[in-house]
N, C-alpha and C positions, 0 to 999 in steps of 0.2 A: 502494498500500500504507498502510495507517494505520498506526502504531506506538503501542498503546496505552498503557497507562501499566506494567500487570503482566507486558506485552510485553519493554517496553522494563527491568524489573527482575528478570524471571529473564535474562537475560542478563548479571546481577552488573556492571555500572557501576561507575564509582567515584565516590565520591561527589560530587565536585564537576561532575561530567559530569550523574550525576543530580538533582542540586539545579537546573544551567540546564533541565532536560529541563521539571522540574513549574514553575520560572518561566516558561519560553516555550510548553507544552504549549497554553496559551489561541488562538497564533498559528497553531496547524496542526500536526497529527500525520501530516501527512502525510509518507513514506519522505526523496524526495527536498526537499521545503521543512525539511526538518531539518538537511537535508546541506547545502542554502544555508544557511540561517540561519547555521548554526554556523561554516561558512568565511567567512561576514562577518563575524562577531565574532573572526574569529580562532582560533577554539578546532577548528584543522586535527587536531590529537592526536584529538580527541574525534570528528570525520568521520571519519577513517579508521579508528578501534574502528567507528563504526556500521556504514561498510559491510564491514568486517571479519569483524562480527557477523552482519549480514542479507542480504549477498553483494549479487551483480550481482541487475539487472534487464533486463529488453525492451524497455525506452524510450529510444527514440530523441533526441540531441539535434542538429539542423542548422541554422546559422549562415554568413554572408558569410566571416565573421572572428571569430576569438576571440579581445580583449585584456584582464586579467583579473589581479588580486592574487592569484587561486587558483585552482581548477577541481576538483570532486571532485562527480563526475556516477557514478551506480549504475547507468548501461545503455551505450551507445554514444555516442562524439562523431563525428557527419561533418560537415567545414567545407569550402565551395568555394575557401576562399583558404585562409589561413595561421592558427597558434596561438604567442600570444605573451603566459607567463602569468610572473610577477614568480615565484611561488612556489611551491608545489605543482599537478602536473597527474596527474588519474588517474581513469580510469572503467572500472567495474566491470566493462563489456565491450570492446570495440575500440576505436579514434580511427582514423580515416581523414580527413586534410588535404589537396588537391590541391595547398597551399602547403610550411611548411618549418612542423615542431612545434619551440618553442624554452624551455625550463621555468625557470627561477632554482635552485630547491630538487632536484624529482623528477618523474620521470614511471613514471606506473604503468599498467599495462592488465593487464585480466583474460584478454583475448583479441588477436588481432593489433593490430600498431601500423604503420598505412601513412604515411608522410612523400612525396609526391612530389618537396620538392624537397628542404632539410638538415634534422637534426635535432641539435637543440646541448641540452644538458643539464648544467648545471653542478652536479648532483651525479649521484644512483644512476640509471640504466633498469633498468627492473623490468617486461618484458615474457613474460603468460602463454603468447602463441602466435607468431604467427611475425612477426620485423619486417623489413620492407624501407621504405629509402630512397634516393629517385631523386638524389640527389647525394651529398655528407658528411655522416657523422655524429662528435661529437664529445663526449663526456661526462669529467666531469670523478670521476664515480662511480662503482660498481660498475656493470658491462653483464650481467643478466642475461636471458636467454630460453630461453622453451622449445619454441623451436621451432625455424623456418629464420632465419638473419642474411641480407638482401641486401643491400650494399652497394654504389650502383653507382659512387663511387668510393673517396676515403680513408673508413678507421675508426682516432680517434683515441681513448685512454682513458685515464683516468690511474689507476688501477685494474686488479682483477678483470675479465676475461671470462668469461663460464659460459654457454654453446651447447649445449641437449638434440641441437642436429639439427645441419647442418651452417651451416660459416661460408665467405661469399661474400663477398669484395671484388673489387671491379673493377678499384682501383688499389690502394694502399701502406696495411698494418695495421700499427701503432703501440702499443703496449701498455706501462703501466710496470708493471702486476702481470702475475700468471700466466694465460695463455691453455688453457682446460680445452671442449674440442669432443666431442660426444657422436656426430659421425658425423668427418667430413673438414672439413679448412680447405683452400681456394683462395683467393689472391690475385694479381690482376694485376702487380704488382709489388712490394716490399720488402715483408716480414714481419719485423719487430722487437718482441722482448718484454725488458723487465729485469729478466723472471724466468725463468719456464718455457713451456712450449708443450708440450699435450701432447693428441691426438686418436684416438681411438679406430680409425677410418680415417686415412688418408691427408692428407701436407700436399706442397702445391702452392704454390711462391712461382715469380711472375715474373720478379724478378730476386735481391739475397744476401736470405737466409735466418739472421737471429739469435735467439738466447736467451741471457740471463746463465745461467742454469743448464740445468737438463737440458732435451734435445730427446727426443719421444719420439711414436711414431704407431704402431698397429697395424698399418697396413698400410706402404706403401712412404713415402720424403721426398724430395722432387725441387726443384730450387731450379737458375734458367736463373745466379744466381751464385754467390756462396759460402754455404756450409754453415758455422756458426760456433756455439759450443755454451761455454760457462763449464762447463758437469757432460758428461754424460754423454750418448752420441747413439745411441738405441734406435728400429729400426725391424720390426717384423713380417717386412717384406719386404726391398726394397733400398734401397739412397742415392744417387741421382746427383746430382751438381752442375755447374753449367758453368764453374763454377775451383775453388777450394782447399775441400775437406770438416778442420775443426779440432774436435777434441774440448778439453775445458779440462782444464788441468795434472792430471794422473792422474789421469783419467780415458781410456776407452777409446770405439771406434767401434763397435756390438752390431747387426751386420745380419744379416735370416735368421731372426730371434727364433719365429717362426709357420710354419716352414719344414723339411721335411726336410734334411738335410745335402747329400744327394748329387741331392736339387734346387737348390743354392744358385746352377750360374752361369746358371741359364734364369730364378730367382727372387726372386732374393736377391742382386743382383751390386753391386758398389762402383761407380762412374763417375765420373771427377775428373779436372782440369788436368795431377793426380801423387800418385801414393799416397798415401792418407793414412797419419800416423805412429801408433799406438795404434790397430791395426785389428784389433779382438776376433776378432770374427767375418762373416762373408760370403763373397760369391768378389771380388777385383779384376778388375776390369777396363777397360784402360784406352779415356778417352773418342772416343767416332769423331771 
C-alpha cells in the first residue's frame, strides 16, 4: 500500500512527523517501508501513529529468529524460533513464535499472540485476540487481552490484568494490580493479587486464593487452600475452601447473591475447615 502526501496529510499528522515524511518520501512511500524507516530512525511514536491511523494489513513476515532493537509490522509475524526485541514489539495482526517472545518495552498485537515457550516483557502487553503461552508469562506492565489467556505454567504481572474471556493458568497466578476477567479464572496453583479480583463467572484455585482488597465472582469461588481477602468476598453462588475463608476487617462474606434464598442449600453452600465469621449470606455446610 502506497501512502501519498495527500493521504498522510488527511490524517492530520504532527508537524515533526509530516516534515519527516516530506523529507524521506523520495526513498519510497510503501506502508511497511515507511514503518521500517521510522523504526530504524528511532521514531517509534510516529510509527505507532502510522499503524494506528492506517491499520493492519494481510502481509506476513516469516523468519527463523528475530533479534532487533524494535519491530513494528503491519501484518502477521511468524517465527520458527524466538523473538527478542530490546524495545517495542508490535504487529497489526498476529504474532506466532515456536520459541519464546521477549520485549524490553511493550508487546502489542491486533490479533492473537502465541509463544510456545515463555513470554517476557518489561512493559505492557496488549493482545487484541487470544494469548497462548507454552511456558511462563512475566509482564512488568498492564496485561490486556481481548480473548482467552492460556498460560501453561506461571503468570506474574506487576500491574493490572484485564481479560475479556477466560484466564486459564496451569500453575500460579501472582498479580500486583487488579484482576478483571470477562468470564472465569482457573489456576492449578496459588492465586494472589495485591489489589482485587473480579470474575464475571467463577474462580478456581488449586492452592490458596488471596486478594488484598475485594474478591468477587458472578458464579462460585473455590480454592483447595485458604480463601482470604482484605475486603469483602462476594459470590453469585457458593464459596468453598480446603482451609479457611476470611474476609477483611469490617467486611463480610456474601454468597448466593444470584441465587434465590430457598435454593441456597443446593447452590450457595459455604464449605471450609471451620465456619467463617461475618458470614452475611449463603448456606453454611461443613466440608466433607
